[in-house]
C-alpha positions as CSV (number, residue, x, y, z in Angstrom):
1,M,-20.4,8.4,-14.2
2,H,-18.8,7.8,-10.8
3,V,-18.9,4.9,-8.4
4,V,-19.0,5.2,-4.6
5,T,-17.5,2.4,-2.6
6,L,-18.1,2.0,1.2
7,L,-16.0,-0.6,3.0
8,S,-14.8,-1.6,6.4
9,N,-12.2,-4.0,7.9
10,P,-13.2,-7.6,7.1
11,A,-11.9,-8.6,10.6
12,R,-14.3,-6.1,12.2
13,P,-17.3,-5.7,9.7
14,A,-19.0,-2.4,10.4
15,L,-21.0,-1.6,7.2
16,E,-24.7,-1.7,7.8
17,A,-27.3,-1.6,5.1
18,G,-29.0,1.4,6.6
19,A,-25.8,3.5,6.3
20,V,-25.4,2.5,2.7
21,E,-29.0,3.2,1.8
22,A,-29.0,6.5,3.6
23,L,-26.0,7.7,1.6
24,C,-27.3,6.4,-1.6
25,N,-30.5,8.2,-1.2
26,A,-28.8,11.5,0.0
27,W,-26.5,11.5,-3.0
28,G,-29.1,10.3,-5.5
29,G,-27.2,7.2,-6.4
30,G,-28.4,4.1,-8.2
31,E,-29.2,0.8,-6.4
32,A,-26.5,-0.3,-4.1
33,Q,-24.6,-3.5,-4.8
34,W,-23.1,-5.6,-2.0
35,L,-19.5,-6.8,-2.8
36,A,-19.2,-8.6,0.6
37,P,-21.8,-8.9,3.4
38,D,-21.2,-6.2,6.1
39,V,-17.8,-5.3,4.6
40,A,-18.2,-3.6,1.2
41,A,-20.9,-2.1,-1.0
42,E,-21.0,0.3,-4.0
43,F,-23.4,2.4,-6.0
44,A,-23.2,4.6,-9.1
45,M,-23.9,8.3,-9.3
46,D,-23.6,11.1,-11.8
47,E,-21.5,13.7,-10.0
48,V,-19.2,14.0,-7.1
49,P,-21.1,15.7,-4.2
50,S,-19.7,18.9,-2.7
51,N,-19.9,17.4,0.9
52,R,-17.8,14.4,0.0
53,W,-15.0,15.0,2.5
54,Q,-17.4,15.9,5.3
55,V,-19.2,12.6,4.8
56,W,-15.9,10.8,4.6
57,E,-14.9,12.2,8.0
58,D,-18.2,11.2,9.5
59,L,-17.9,7.7,8.2
60,Q,-14.3,7.4,9.4
61,A,-15.6,7.8,13.0
62,M,-17.8,4.7,12.3
63,G,-14.9,2.6,11.0
64,I,-16.0,3.0,7.4
65,D,-13.9,4.1,4.4
66,L,-15.4,6.0,1.5
67,V,-14.0,6.1,-2.0
68,V,-15.4,8.1,-4.9
69,Q,-13.9,7.6,-8.3
70,P,-14.8,7.5,-12.0
71,E,-16.5,4.2,-12.9
72,A,-14.9,3.7,-16.3
73,G,-11.7,1.6,-16.4
74,R,-11.2,1.2,-12.7
75,R,-10.0,-2.4,-13.0
76,R,-6.3,-1.9,-13.4
77,K,-3.8,-4.1,-15.2
78,M,-0.8,-3.7,-12.9
79,L,-0.2,-3.5,-9.1
80,L,2.7,-1.4,-7.9
81,A,3.1,-1.8,-4.2
82,D,5.3,-0.5,-1.4
83,M,6.4,-3.2,1.1
84,D,7.0,-1.8,4.6
85,S,3.8,-1.0,6.5
86,T,1.9,-1.8,3.3
87,M,2.3,-5.4,2.2
88,I,3.8,-6.2,5.6
89,G,2.9,-4.8,8.9
90,Q,6.4,-3.6,9.9
91,E,9.3,-1.4,8.9
92,C,12.1,-3.9,8.3
93,I,14.9,-1.5,9.2
94,D,13.2,-0.7,12.5
95,E,13.1,-4.4,13.3
96,L,16.7,-4.9,12.5
97,A,17.6,-1.9,14.6
98,D,15.6,-3.2,17.5
99,V,17.6,-6.4,17.5
100,A,20.8,-4.4,17.2
101,G,19.9,-2.3,20.3
102,V,19.3,1.0,18.5
103,G,15.6,0.6,17.9
104,A,14.3,3.8,19.4
105,R,16.8,6.0,17.5
106,V,16.1,4.4,14.2
107,K,12.3,4.3,14.6
108,D,12.3,8.0,15.2
109,I,14.2,8.7,12.0
110,T,12.0,6.3,10.0
111,A,8.8,8.0,11.3
112,R,10.1,11.4,10.4
113,A,11.3,10.3,6.9
114,M,8.0,8.5,6.1
115,N,6.1,11.6,7.2
116,G,8.1,13.7,4.8
117,E,10.1,15.6,7.4
118,L,13.5,14.3,6.4
119,D,15.2,13.6,3.0
120,F,14.6,9.9,2.4
121,E,18.1,9.1,1.1
122,S,19.9,10.9,3.9
123,A,17.7,9.3,6.4
124,L,18.3,5.8,5.0
125,R,22.1,6.3,5.1
126,E,21.9,7.5,8.7
127,R,19.8,4.5,9.8
128,V,21.9,1.9,7.9
129,A,25.1,3.4,9.5
130,L,23.6,2.6,12.9
131,L,23.4,-1.1,11.9
132,K,27.2,-1.4,11.2
133,G,28.6,-4.7,12.5
134,L,25.2,-6.5,12.7
135,D,25.5,-10.2,11.8
136,I,23.6,-10.9,8.5
137,G,22.0,-13.9,10.2
138,V,19.8,-11.4,12.0
139,I,17.9,-10.8,8.7
140,D,16.6,-14.3,8.6
141,Q,15.8,-14.1,12.3
142,V,13.7,-10.9,11.8
143,L,12.0,-12.5,8.7
144,A,11.0,-15.6,10.7
145,E,10.1,-14.0,14.0
146,R,9.0,-10.4,13.4
147,I,7.5,-9.9,9.9
148,T,3.8,-10.4,9.3
149,F,1.8,-10.0,6.1
150,T,-0.9,-7.4,5.9
151,P,-4.3,-9.2,5.6
152,G,-5.6,-9.4,2.1
153,G,-2.2,-9.2,0.3
154,Q,-2.3,-12.7,-1.1
155,E,-5.8,-12.3,-2.4
156,L,-5.0,-8.9,-3.9
157,V,-2.0,-10.2,-5.9
158,A,-3.6,-13.5,-6.8
159,T,-6.9,-11.9,-8.0
160,M,-5.2,-9.2,-10.2
161,K,-2.9,-11.8,-11.7
162,A,-5.7,-14.1,-12.4
163,Q,-7.3,-11.4,-14.5
164,G,-4.1,-11.0,-16.5
165,G,-2.5,-8.3,-14.3
166,Y,1.2,-7.9,-13.3
167,A,2.4,-7.3,-9.8
168,A,5.6,-5.4,-8.8
169,L,6.9,-4.8,-5.3
170,V,9.0,-1.5,-5.0
171,S,10.5,-0.7,-1.7
172,G,12.8,1.8,-0.1
173,G,13.7,-1.1,2.1
174,F,16.1,-4.0,1.2
175,T,16.2,-6.8,-1.3
176,A,17.0,-9.2,1.5
177,F,13.4,-8.7,2.6
178,T,11.6,-8.0,-0.7
179,A,12.9,-11.2,-2.2
180,K,11.2,-13.3,0.5
181,V,8.0,-11.2,0.6
182,A,7.6,-11.0,-3.2
183,A,8.0,-14.8,-3.4
184,A,5.6,-15.5,-0.6
185,L,2.8,-13.2,-2.0
186,G,3.3,-14.0,-5.7
187,F,4.7,-10.8,-7.0
188,D,6.2,-11.0,-10.5
189,E,9.2,-8.8,-9.6
190,H,10.7,-6.7,-6.8
191,R,13.0,-3.7,-6.5
192,A,14.6,-2.4,-3.4
193,N,17.9,-1.2,-1.9
194,T,20.8,-3.5,-0.9
195,L,22.6,-3.8,2.4
196,L,26.4,-4.1,1.9
197,V,28.0,-7.0,3.7
198,A,31.6,-7.8,4.5
199,D,32.8,-10.9,6.5
200,G,29.2,-11.8,7.3
201,R,28.4,-8.5,8.9
202,L,26.7,-5.3,7.7
203,T,29.2,-2.6,6.7
204,G,26.9,0.2,7.7
205,A,26.4,1.4,4.2
206,P,23.6,0.8,1.6
207,G,24.3,0.0,-2.0
208,E,24.2,3.0,-4.4
209,P,22.1,4.5,-6.0
210,I,19.5,4.5,-3.3
211,L,15.9,3.6,-4.4
212,G,13.7,6.4,-3.1
213,R,10.8,8.4,-4.3
214,A,12.1,9.1,-7.8
215,A,13.1,5.5,-8.3
216,K,9.6,4.3,-7.5
217,V,8.2,6.7,-10.2
218,S,10.9,5.3,-12.6
219,A,9.8,1.8,-11.8
220,L,6.2,2.7,-12.7
221,E,7.3,4.2,-16.0
222,E,9.7,1.5,-16.9
223,I,7.5,-1.5,-16.0
224,A,4.4,0.0,-17.6
225,S,6.3,0.7,-20.8
226,R,7.8,-2.8,-20.9
227,L,4.3,-4.3,-20.5
228,G,2.8,-2.1,-23.2
229,I,0.3,-0.5,-20.8
230,S,-0.3,3.1,-19.8
231,E,0.4,4.7,-16.4
232,A,-3.4,5.0,-16.1
233,D,-3.6,1.2,-16.1
234,V,-1.6,1.0,-12.8
235,L,-2.9,0.8,-9.3
236,A,-0.2,1.9,-6.8
237,V,-0.4,1.6,-3.0
238,G,1.8,2.9,-0.3
239,D,1.9,4.7,3.1
240,G,4.9,7.0,3.2
241,A,6.2,10.3,1.7
242,N,8.5,8.4,-0.7
243,D,5.4,6.8,-2.2
244,L,3.7,10.1,-3.1
245,G,5.3,10.3,-6.6
246,M,4.0,6.9,-7.8
247,L,0.6,7.4,-6.1
248,A,0.1,10.6,-8.0
249,R,1.2,9.2,-11.4
250,A,-0.8,5.9,-11.2
251,G,-4.3,5.6,-12.6
252,T,-5.4,4.7,-9.1
253,G,-3.2,5.8,-6.2
254,V,-4.1,4.4,-2.7
255,A,-2.8,5.7,0.6
256,L,-3.2,2.7,2.8
257,H,-3.1,3.3,6.6
258,A,-0.9,6.2,5.6
259,K,0.9,8.9,7.6
260,P,-1.6,11.9,7.9
261,S,0.6,14.2,5.8
262,V,0.7,11.6,3.1
263,A,-3.0,10.7,3.2
264,A,-3.9,14.4,2.9
265,Q,-2.3,14.5,-0.5
266,C,-4.2,11.5,-1.8
267,D,-7.7,11.2,-3.2
268,I,-8.2,7.5,-2.2
269,R,-7.5,6.8,1.5
270,I,-8.0,3.4,3.1
271,N,-7.7,3.7,6.9
272,H,-9.9,0.9,8.1
273,G,-10.0,-1.8,5.3
274,D,-7.2,-4.2,4.6
275,L,-5.5,-4.9,1.3
276,T,-8.7,-6.5,-0.1
277,A,-10.0,-2.9,-0.2
278,L,-8.0,-2.5,-3.3
279,L,-10.0,-5.2,-5.0
280,Y,-13.4,-3.8,-3.8
281,I,-12.6,-0.3,-5.1
282,Q,-12.0,-2.0,-8.5
283,G,-15.4,-3.5,-8.3
284,Y,-14.4,-7.1,-7.4
285,S,-16.8,-9.0,-5.2
286,L,-15.7,-11.4,-2.5
287,S,-16.8,-14.3,-4.7
288,E,-14.3,-13.3,-7.4
289,F,-11.3,-13.3,-5.0
290,E,-8.5,-15.7,-5.7
291,G,-6.3,-17.2,-3.0
292,V,-9.1,-17.1,-0.4
């Protein structure tokens, strides 16, 4: 048995009953259940239809995300989340570079690395080198003035933890940012790279080894093993090429507002919904959300 979830952005509800009923009837699904008025609904069906991705494309044009997945065991026991452009709306290194006056150059490298066009570790070293000499006080300034949380993040973490889940933040960014973001959103732990500092200024080098794609997969393996759960019990979410390894290994891998080349390699793609979409696809209704 599979479950079909239709959802839209809670800030701009776009899911109409007619669209849900039409798809349910066309695919021979069971009675639709509304998880949140005008935002999310689901129905069960026996088999995945052959026109799934064509329907997905049509719904995208209407501001609606479509997810089809096995119904059994979809509520996961662990959240493994990327930070930059996932749990927060920015790329921290781009914001630091902007203050340092090298924003355009660094943003170009970041975009190419996240799209899988550049080796992540080499790209990180190149970008950090451009920040050499930057006062570390700029980090607190960026955190205070430029970093915003992606809507739904607090509810996602709080709801999964209320059901006995565990939440880990794993980032190719920096601990100076993940520490604050993890604490603010309620994550149980965080892993990221470090920025080396001397005399109150960035040295232009990251700490070694660099946490990239392989390290995120290792985090999934290590934390799941420590918790005594399987990789199938993990819900992973990210947007960049360095997230693809953990997205493929997790029981549920979600490409959230991801780069096109990344989304194309993922079965679950959320382009319109916010982070609460990760609760809806697990079958949680709005009334079950914590931290609202």
